[in-house]
C-alpha positions as CSV (number, residue, x, y, z in Angstrom):
1,X,0.0,0.0,-0.2
2,X,1.8,3.1,-1.2
3,X,2.0,5.9,1.2
4,X,0.1,4.1,3.7
5,X,1.4,6.2,6.5
6,X,-0.4,9.1,4.6
7,X,-3.5,7.4,3.5
8,X,-6.6,9.4,4.7
9,X,-8.7,6.3,4.9
10,X,-6.6,4.3,6.7
11,X,-5.6,7.4,9.1
12,X,-9.4,8.1,10.1
13,X,-9.8,4.2,10.5
14,X,-7.5,5.0,13.1
15,X,-8.5,8.6,14.5
16,X,-12.3,6.5,14.9
17,X,-10.3,3.2,16.6
18,X,-8.7,5.9,18.7
19,X,-12.0,7.9,19.4
20,X,-14.1,4.8,20.3
21,X,-11.6,2.9,22.6
22,X,-11.7,-0.5,23.5
23,X,-15.5,-0.8,22.9
24,X,-15.8,0.9,19.8
25,X,-13.2,-1.7,18.3
26,X,-14.2,-4.9,19.9
27,X,-11.1,-4.9,21.7
28,X,-12.4,-4.8,25.5
29,X,-9.9,-6.1,28.3
30,X,-7.1,-6.3,25.5
31,X,-4.9,-3.3,26.4
32,X,-5.8,-0.2,24.2
33,X,-7.5,0.3,20.8
34,X,-5.3,-0.4,18.1
35,X,-3.7,2.7,16.0
36,X,-3.2,3.6,12.5
37,X,0.0,1.7,12.1
38,X,-1.9,-1.6,13.2
39,X,-4.9,-0.6,10.6
40,X,-2.2,0.2,7.7
41,X,-0.4,-3.6,8.6
42,X,-4.1,-5.1,8.5
43,X,-5.0,-3.4,5.4
44,X,-1.6,-4.5,3.6
45,X,-2.1,-7.9,4.2
46,X,-5.6,-8.1,3.0
47,X,-6.1,-9.9,-0.5
48,X,-6.9,-6.0,-2.6
49,X,-9.8,-7.9,-4.8
50,X,-11.3,-10.1,-1.9
51,X,-11.6,-7.0,0.4
52,X,-13.3,-5.0,-2.3
53,X,-15.9,-7.7,-2.6
54,X,-16.6,-8.0,0.5
55,X,-17.0,-4.0,1.0
56,X,-19.4,-3.9,-2.0
57,X,-21.7,-6.8,-0.6
58,X,-21.7,-5.3,2.6
59,X,-22.1,-1.7,0.8
60,X,-25.2,-3.0,-1.4
61,X,-27.1,-3.7,2.1
62,X,-26.9,0.0,2.7
63,X,-27.7,1.7,-0.5
64,X,-30.8,3.8,-1.2
65,X,-33.8,2.6,-1.9
66,X,-36.4,5.5,-4.1
67,X,-40.4,4.4,-4.3
68,X,-39.0,0.4,-3.6
69,X,-36.1,0.5,-6.1
70,X,-32.5,0.8,-6.0
71,X,-31.1,2.8,-8.2
72,X,-27.4,1.6,-9.5
73,X,-25.4,4.1,-12.5
74,X,-22.8,2.3,-14.1
75,X,-19.9,4.3,-15.8
76,X,-16.4,3.9,-16.5
77,X,-13.6,6.5,-16.1
78,X,-10.0,6.6,-16.5
79,X,-8.1,7.4,-13.7
80,X,-6.5,10.8,-13.7
81,X,-3.2,11.4,-12.6
82,X,-2.5,7.5,-12.1
83,X,-0.1,7.2,-15.3
84,X,3.2,5.4,-14.5
85,X,6.1,4.9,-16.4
86,X,5.6,2.8,-19.7
87,X,1.9,2.2,-18.8
88,X,-1.0,4.2,-19.3
89,X,-3.3,5.1,-16.6
90,X,-6.0,2.4,-15.3
91,X,-9.4,2.3,-16.5
92,X,-12.1,1.3,-14.3
93,X,-15.9,0.5,-14.6
94,X,-17.6,1.0,-11.5
95,X,-21.1,0.5,-10.2
96,X,-22.1,3.5,-8.0
97,X,-25.9,3.9,-5.6
98,X,-27.7,6.5,-7.7
99,X,-28.5,8.8,-4.3
100,X,-25.2,8.3,-2.3
101,X,-22.8,7.9,-5.2
102,X,-21.2,5.3,-3.1
103,X,-19.1,3.1,-5.3
104,X,-20.9,-0.7,-4.8
105,X,-18.2,-1.8,-6.9
106,X,-15.5,-1.9,-9.8
107,X,-13.3,-3.6,-12.0
108,X,-10.2,-2.5,-14.1
109,X,-10.5,-2.9,-18.0
110,X,-7.3,-2.5,-20.0
111,X,-8.7,-0.1,-22.1
112,X,-11.2,1.3,-22.9
113,X,-12.7,-1.0,-25.6
114,X,-12.8,-3.6,-23.1
115,X,-15.5,-1.3,-21.2
116,X,-18.3,-3.1,-22.3
117,X,-17.6,-6.8,-21.3
118,X,-16.3,-5.3,-17.9
119,X,-19.3,-3.9,-17.4
120,X,-21.2,-7.3,-17.7
121,X,-18.5,-8.9,-15.4
122,X,-19.4,-6.3,-12.9
123,X,-23.0,-6.9,-13.1
124,X,-22.4,-10.7,-12.8
125,X,-21.4,-9.8,-8.8
126,X,-25.1,-8.0,-8.2
127,X,-28.4,-9.8,-7.5
128,X,-30.7,-7.2,-8.7
129,X,-33.3,-8.7,-8.3
130,X,-36.1,-7.2,-5.6
131,X,-36.5,-3.9,-7.5
132,X,-33.1,-2.5,-8.8
133,X,-32.6,-0.4,-11.9
134,X,-29.7,-0.4,-14.0
135,X,-28.8,3.1,-15.6
136,X,-26.0,3.0,-18.3
137,X,-24.6,5.6,-20.9
138,X,-24.9,4.8,-24.5
139,X,-22.0,3.1,-24.9
140,X,-23.7,0.0,-23.1
141,X,-27.0,0.0,-24.9
142,X,-26.1,-3.4,-26.1
143,X,-28.4,-6.4,-26.3
144,X,-25.9,-8.5,-24.4
145,X,-25.6,-6.2,-21.4
146,X,-29.6,-6.0,-21.4
147,X,-29.9,-9.9,-21.4
148,X,-27.1,-9.5,-18.2
149,X,-29.3,-7.6,-16.3
150,X,-32.8,-8.8,-16.9
151,X,-31.1,-12.8,-16.3
152,X,-29.7,-11.1,-12.7
153,X,-33.4,-10.1,-12.2
154,X,-32.9,-6.0,-12.5
155,X,-34.5,-3.9,-15.2
156,X,-32.5,-0.9,-17.1
157,X,-32.8,2.4,-18.4
158,X,-30.3,3.0,-21.5
159,X,-29.3,6.0,-23.4
160,X,-30.0,5.5,-27.1
161,X,-27.9,7.7,-29.4
162,X,-26.1,7.4,-33.1
163,X,-24.2,4.0,-31.9
164,X,-27.5,2.1,-32.3
165,X,-29.4,4.0,-35.3
166,X,-31.9,1.5,-36.0
167,X,-32.8,1.3,-32.4
168,X,-32.7,5.2,-32.3
169,X,-35.2,5.4,-35.5
170,X,-37.6,2.9,-33.1
171,X,-37.5,5.2,-30.3
172,X,-38.4,7.9,-32.2
173,X,-40.9,6.4,-33.9
174,X,-42.9,5.5,-30.7
175,X,-46.5,6.9,-30.3
176,X,-47.0,9.8,-27.9
177,X,-43.6,11.1,-28.4
178,X,-43.6,14.6,-29.2
179,X,-41.4,16.4,-32.4
180,X,-40.7,19.6,-32.9
181,X,-41.6,20.8,-36.4
182,X,-40.6,24.2,-37.9
183,X,-42.4,26.0,-40.3
184,X,-40.4,26.4,-43.4
């Protein structure tokens, strides 16, 4: 863990432990509460992927429910300032709780062109039953992505743009759609 001594999360956990003492950390009767360096050592030994899955599963249980539904947004971004010597900056696809912006899970992809299958990999980690709506941008308006969401028990809202010309035309031709016409 690079710069673990200055990592804001680890420092915040250490400060929380000191503030809440032995009872808050489950260390009653074992001496003093663990400090920031203890948490840093523990986190350095954890398998990052397993830890991320466990934290993501817990975060899923505390996502906001709006009118009986969870709304999960999926998007990909390149991490700024993370380019290393001779390698590109990592590109991540993340699932976020739409209401709080909390990242529920993410997967790294080698290049932007791999983002579409990465979304399906990410979705495989979630049980979308019970009223979950997944939103994605136009890049992910794909039949296989829709099927992955439906197969997991969820619903979806897709953005339709010119990357799907036939679908866009079909949407424009739906009854009840208002269109602006200018007089010539």
